[in-house]
N, C-alpha and C positions, 0 to 999 in steps of 0.2 A: 504494500500500500504506500502511495506517495503522500508526502506532507505538502499541503498547500496552505499558505497563510494569507490573511486578508485583513484590511482595516474596515471597521464599521462605524457609523455615526452613533452618537449618544442614544438616540431613540431606538435604534436597532439593538444596541447593546442592552438597553433596559428591557426590551422585549425578549431577548435571549435569556437574560437572568430570570425573568418571570416564568418562562417555560421550564427552565432548569429547576426552579423552586417548586414547580407543580409536581415534580417527580416523574414526569413522563419520559424524560431523557436523563441518562446518567452523566453525560458530559456535553460540553459545547461541540466537541467533534461529532458525537452521535447525532446531535440536533442538526448540525450543518450538513452532514452526510445525508440524512433523511430529506432535508429541504432540497438539496441538489438532486437527489433521485426523483423526488416528486416533480420538480421543475422540468427535468429532462423528460420524464414520462409524459407530462402534459404537452411539451413541445413536439414530441414524436406523434401525438395524436392530432396534429393540425393538418388540415387538408387544403389542397390547392383549389378545389372546386366542390360543388355539391355532389357531382357525379362520383368523385373520388371518395367522398364520405359515404355515399350510398353503397358503393362497392365494399368498403370496409365493413359496414354493418350487415350487409347481405351474407358475408362469410361467417357471421356469428349466429349462433342459435339463441335468439332472444324471445322471451315470452311476450305476448301481446300485453299492452298496459292494462287492459280490462281484467285479464287473468291475475295479474299482480295485485291490482286493487281488491279484487274479490278475495284473494288469499289473505291479504292484510285484514280485511273486514272480518273474515272468519276467525283469524287469530285474536282479534280484539274481542269478539263475542265469547271466546273461550276463557277470557280473563276473569 
């Protein structure tokens, strides 16, 4: 693993410290690695056109939204 260092402004440092205090992350390095992975993942899902986006989703087996909503409603009724 390569070490990369960076400078951040005071507001960003404050937000980093808040996240660390929440206990979700064990270190600044872990937090920054997660943020970078998430950023890169989102950038990779950008499409040049609607056609490209449609092709991406057609390759996936996604449930119709109505089925998902009915499933959630059924789970709520079981509570």
